[in-house]
Every structure is written in structure tokens, then in C-alpha cells.
C-alpha positions as CSV (number, residue, x, y, z in Angstrom):
1,M,-29.6,-108.8,146.9
2,K,-26.3,-108.2,146.9
3,I,-24.9,-110.0,143.7
4,L,-24.4,-106.5,141.7
5,S,-21.3,-105.5,140.5
6,R,-20.1,-103.2,138.4
7,I,-18.0,-103.1,135.2
8,F,-17.1,-100.2,132.5
9,R,-17.3,-101.3,128.7
10,S,-17.1,-99.3,125.8
11,G,-20.9,-98.5,125.3
12,G,-21.5,-97.7,128.6
13,L,-22.0,-98.8,132.1
14,A,-22.7,-102.7,132.8
15,L,-24.3,-104.3,135.9
16,V,-24.1,-108.1,135.2
17,L,-26.6,-110.3,137.3
18,T,-25.8,-113.6,138.4
19,C,-27.7,-116.2,140.6
20,A,-26.8,-119.9,141.2
21,L,-29.8,-122.1,140.5
22,G,-32.3,-122.5,143.0
23,L,-35.4,-124.4,143.5
24,H,-37.2,-122.5,141.3
25,G,-34.3,-121.7,139.1
26,A,-34.5,-122.7,135.5
27,A,-33.7,-126.1,134.5
28,H,-30.7,-125.1,132.4
29,A,-29.5,-121.3,132.7
30,E,-29.6,-118.9,130.3
31,D,-27.0,-115.7,129.7
32,I,-29.5,-112.6,128.7
33,K,-28.2,-109.5,127.2
34,V,-30.3,-106.4,127.8
35,L,-29.7,-103.0,126.4
36,S,-31.4,-100.4,127.9
37,G,-31.8,-96.7,128.6
38,N,-30.4,-95.3,131.5
39,G,-33.9,-93.1,132.1
40,A,-35.7,-96.6,133.8
41,K,-32.0,-97.6,135.5
42,A,-33.3,-98.5,138.7
43,A,-36.1,-100.3,137.9
44,V,-34.9,-101.9,135.2
45,T,-31.8,-103.2,137.7
46,A,-34.1,-104.4,140.2
47,L,-36.7,-105.9,137.7
48,C,-33.5,-108.1,136.3
49,A,-32.2,-108.8,139.7
50,E,-35.5,-110.5,140.3
51,F,-36.2,-112.3,137.3
52,V,-32.6,-113.4,138.2
53,R,-33.3,-115.1,141.8
54,I,-37.3,-116.3,140.4
55,S,-35.4,-117.9,137.1
56,G,-31.9,-119.1,137.5
57,H,-31.1,-117.0,134.7
58,K,-28.2,-114.7,134.1
59,V,-28.6,-111.3,133.3
60,T,-26.3,-108.9,132.0
61,V,-27.5,-105.2,131.5
62,D,-25.6,-102.7,129.5
63,F,-27.0,-99.0,130.4
64,E,-27.0,-96.0,127.8
65,V,-28.6,-93.0,126.5
66,N,-31.3,-94.4,124.3
67,P,-29.6,-92.9,121.1
68,G,-26.8,-94.8,122.0
69,V,-28.8,-97.9,122.8
70,K,-30.1,-97.5,119.3
71,K,-27.0,-97.0,117.1
72,R,-25.5,-99.9,119.2
73,I,-28.3,-102.0,117.9
74,E,-28.2,-100.7,114.3
75,G,-24.4,-101.3,114.3
76,G,-25.5,-104.9,114.9
77,E,-24.6,-105.6,118.4
78,A,-25.8,-108.9,119.8
79,F,-28.5,-108.6,122.2
80,D,-31.6,-110.5,123.6
81,V,-33.7,-107.9,125.1
82,A,-33.8,-103.9,124.6
83,V,-35.6,-101.4,127.4
84,L,-35.8,-97.8,125.6
85,N,-38.5,-94.9,125.2
86,P,-41.4,-96.1,123.2
87,P,-40.5,-94.1,120.0
88,V,-36.9,-95.5,119.9
89,L,-38.5,-98.8,120.7
90,D,-41.0,-98.8,117.9
91,A,-38.4,-96.9,115.4
92,L,-35.9,-100.3,115.7
93,I,-39.1,-102.6,115.5
94,E,-40.0,-101.0,112.4
95,Q,-36.7,-101.9,111.4
96,G,-37.1,-105.6,112.4
97,R,-34.4,-105.3,114.5
98,V,-36.8,-106.0,117.4
99,V,-39.4,-108.1,117.5
100,G,-43.2,-106.0,117.0
101,N,-45.3,-108.7,118.9
102,T,-43.3,-108.8,121.8
103,R,-43.3,-105.0,122.7
104,T,-44.0,-104.4,126.5
105,V,-44.9,-101.3,128.1
106,L,-43.5,-100.7,131.3
107,G,-45.2,-97.5,132.4
108,R,-43.9,-93.9,132.2
109,A,-42.1,-91.2,134.4
110,G,-42.2,-87.5,134.7
111,I,-39.8,-84.9,135.0
112,G,-38.1,-84.5,138.4
113,A,-35.4,-82.6,140.4
114,A,-33.0,-83.3,143.1
115,I,-30.3,-81.8,145.6
116,R,-27.8,-83.0,147.3
117,E,-29.1,-84.7,150.9
118,G,-29.0,-82.8,154.0
119,A,-28.9,-79.3,151.5
120,P,-32.0,-76.7,152.4
121,K,-35.2,-78.1,150.5
122,P,-36.3,-75.7,148.0
123,D,-39.6,-74.5,146.7
124,I,-40.6,-76.1,143.0
125,S,-44.5,-76.3,143.8
126,T,-45.2,-73.8,140.9
127,V,-43.5,-72.0,138.5
128,D,-42.3,-69.1,139.5
129,A,-41.0,-71.3,142.7
130,F,-39.2,-73.6,140.3
131,K,-37.4,-70.6,138.2
132,R,-36.2,-69.2,141.3
133,T,-35.0,-71.9,142.6
134,L,-33.1,-72.8,139.3
135,L,-31.5,-69.3,139.3
136,S,-30.5,-69.2,142.9
137,Y,-27.7,-72.2,142.3
138,N,-24.4,-72.1,140.3
139,G,-25.0,-75.1,138.8
140,V,-28.4,-77.1,137.2
141,A,-26.9,-80.5,136.0
142,Y,-28.8,-82.6,133.4
143,P,-28.4,-85.3,131.0
144,G,-26.5,-83.7,127.9
145,E,-28.3,-86.6,125.8
146,G,-31.5,-88.2,126.2
147,A,-34.9,-87.3,125.6
148,S,-34.9,-85.4,129.3
149,G,-32.6,-83.3,128.8
150,K,-33.1,-82.3,125.9
151,Y,-36.7,-81.2,126.8
152,F,-35.2,-79.3,129.8
153,A,-32.8,-77.4,127.6
154,S,-36.0,-76.4,125.7
155,L,-38.3,-76.0,129.0
156,V,-35.6,-72.9,130.1
157,E,-35.9,-71.7,126.6
158,R,-39.7,-71.7,127.3
159,M,-39.6,-69.8,130.4
160,G,-37.6,-67.4,129.4
161,I,-34.8,-67.9,131.4
162,A,-31.8,-69.2,129.1
163,E,-29.6,-66.4,129.0
164,E,-29.7,-66.1,133.1
165,M,-29.0,-70.0,133.1
166,K,-26.7,-70.1,130.4
167,S,-23.8,-70.5,133.1
168,R,-25.5,-72.2,135.2
169,M,-26.5,-75.2,133.2
170,R,-24.5,-78.7,133.4
171,P,-25.1,-80.7,130.8
172,M,-23.5,-84.4,131.7
173,P,-23.2,-88.0,130.6
174,A,-26.3,-89.8,131.1
175,E,-24.4,-92.4,133.6
176,Y,-23.2,-89.4,135.9
177,N,-25.9,-86.6,135.9
178,V,-27.5,-87.5,139.4
179,E,-24.5,-88.7,140.9
180,V,-22.8,-85.1,140.1
181,V,-25.5,-83.7,142.7
182,S,-23.9,-85.9,145.5
183,S,-20.3,-85.3,144.6
184,G,-21.0,-81.7,145.2
185,E,-19.9,-80.8,141.4
186,A,-23.8,-79.5,141.3
187,D,-26.2,-78.1,143.7
188,M,-29.3,-79.4,141.9
189,V,-30.3,-81.9,138.8
190,V,-33.6,-82.2,136.1
191,V,-33.5,-85.4,134.5
192,V,-36.5,-88.0,134.4
193,S,-37.7,-88.9,137.9
194,S,-36.9,-92.7,137.9
195,R,-33.4,-92.0,137.1
196,I,-33.1,-90.2,140.6
197,S,-34.6,-93.5,142.3
198,G,-31.7,-95.0,144.4
199,V,-28.6,-93.0,143.7
200,K,-26.9,-92.2,147.1
201,G,-26.4,-88.3,148.5
202,V,-29.4,-86.9,146.9
203,Q,-32.8,-85.6,148.6
204,Y,-35.6,-85.9,145.9
205,L,-37.3,-82.9,145.3
206,G,-40.5,-84.0,143.5
207,T,-41.8,-83.4,140.0
208,I,-41.6,-80.0,138.5
209,P,-45.3,-78.1,138.0
210,A,-47.7,-79.8,135.9
211,E,-48.0,-76.7,134.0
212,L,-44.3,-77.7,132.8
213,Q,-44.6,-81.4,133.0
214,T,-44.0,-84.2,130.4
215,W,-44.0,-87.9,130.7
216,I,-41.2,-90.3,129.4
217,G,-42.4,-93.8,128.5
218,F,-40.4,-97.4,129.1
219,A,-41.0,-100.0,126.6
220,A,-39.6,-103.6,125.7
221,G,-38.9,-105.9,123.7
222,L,-37.0,-109.0,122.1
223,S,-34.4,-108.9,119.6
224,G,-34.9,-110.2,115.9
225,K,-31.9,-112.7,116.8
226,A,-32.1,-113.0,120.1
227,A,-29.6,-115.7,121.0
228,H,-32.0,-116.8,124.5
229,E,-35.3,-116.6,122.7
230,A,-37.3,-118.4,125.7
231,A,-35.6,-117.3,128.4
232,S,-36.1,-113.4,127.3
233,R,-39.3,-114.1,126.6
234,D,-40.2,-115.2,129.8
235,M,-38.5,-112.2,130.6
236,L,-40.3,-109.7,129.2
237,K,-43.9,-111.6,130.7
238,F,-42.5,-111.4,134.1
239,F,-42.3,-107.2,133.3
240,T,-45.8,-107.4,133.6
241,T,-46.6,-109.1,136.6
242,P,-48.3,-107.9,140.0
243,Q,-44.4,-108.4,141.4
244,A,-42.8,-106.6,138.5
245,V,-45.6,-104.0,138.8
246,K,-44.6,-103.0,142.4
247,I,-41.1,-103.2,141.6
248,L,-41.8,-100.6,139.2
249,H,-43.7,-98.5,141.5
250,D,-41.2,-98.5,144.1
251,A,-39.0,-97.3,141.6
252,G,-40.9,-94.0,140.4
253,V,-42.1,-95.2,136.9
254,D,-45.8,-95.2,136.9
255,T,-47.9,-98.3,135.4
256,N,-51.4,-96.7,135.2
């Protein structure tokens, strides 16, 4: 669907998805606001676009790091649906800001790596190969905030190459960490693999070795003060359909 327009807001990158009512559209189109973490950006974008297409509702999605989304919600920002890492979503459920019985698990993704499209493909299949590859580059990007970035920083320590990697580490804003590889600002990016999906100009290398791997989950829930409750509940139900599962798989999210 070529209906995506990008705008920047003070809280982060926003994607506004709109669709005219069709044969399967809603009798009355609501404008649903989604606040989402960046990890499953491609998946959430595609899910919302498909929901717009089949429902006739409008959807606005704001992407930011999970801690940033949590802070905005705790600060009272209005929203209808949140898509976040499960621990962050659960904390908001405990605060009563997200409705507990609407908690919807989308799936999970491991940590992956990517380089610029067309560049020689390195080996990251073993721990030693991954270490050698990291040390062969001048700049390795990763999210400066968020779960995958923090994990990668700790992983460098764990592998015993922190001092050697010190000048090579490139902490980046969450909305622009994969893109720095295609632009040439970094040689490699290490981030939750689902974040790499759909980014032009990058070559996905695969997930890091199993011995080093961790899994990052994604879950959604309804705001305790949703302005469009019925339509938002329909969206959450759609997220569990076979159609949605295929979209998630295509965007690198494991739903098993």
C-alpha cells in the first residue's frame, strides 16, 4: 500500500496510515493512535496498514524506544494501543495505564546483524567468527537506548573485547540505527533482527551465534483510557489472525 507518509514529531518518528472506506470498511471510521517501540517497526507498520485496509479505520503510529514510549504514557499522553516489549507493557498494566486482559503477544525476535548492501559478506556463524568480524570494522552501530542495544553492549564485555571495541562502537538513535549502514556512517549494525526488516540498502547477515543469543518479545495492549475502544479491540484481535501471523513472519518476528 502506497499510503504511508512520514512526519516527525517531538516524541519520535510517526507514521500516519490512512485508507478510504471500502466494501469491508467500518460504518464509522475511527482514528486509532498507536504508540510502539522500534524493535518490530516493520511488522507493526505492515500490521497497521493491513488493518486499515480491511477495516476502514485510520491509524497513526508513533515509534520510539520502549523507555521513551513508557515515559510518554506515564506522562499522560493519550493513545489507544501500545506495542512494547512485554516487561515494559506489563509495568504499564500494573499501573493501570494498559488494560491487563487485552494483553496480546505478537511474537519475538533474536539479535541480528547487517551490513551495507553489496559489501563483502563476513562470517558471524560462530562466536570466534563473530568476534573477528566485529573487530574487522571501524564502526559498529547499535541502538544507544533500548533492550537490544543494552544487550549488545553487555555482550561485547562478555566476549572480552570491550577495550578493543571502544573506538568502534557507534551508539545511535533508535529511529536511525540500521539506516546508518546504508548511508555509510557505520560498517555494521547489531540490533534486534526484526528492526532490520524492510530497511533499504542493507544486507541482513542473520542472527548472532546461539551461544550469545537472547530473545526480545513484542506485545500489545489497550489503553486504559482509549478514545476508540471498540475499534482498538478489533485491532488487537486482528493481530492474532493467520493473516497477521504471516505479516509478522515476513517481517522477521517469530510467533511460535
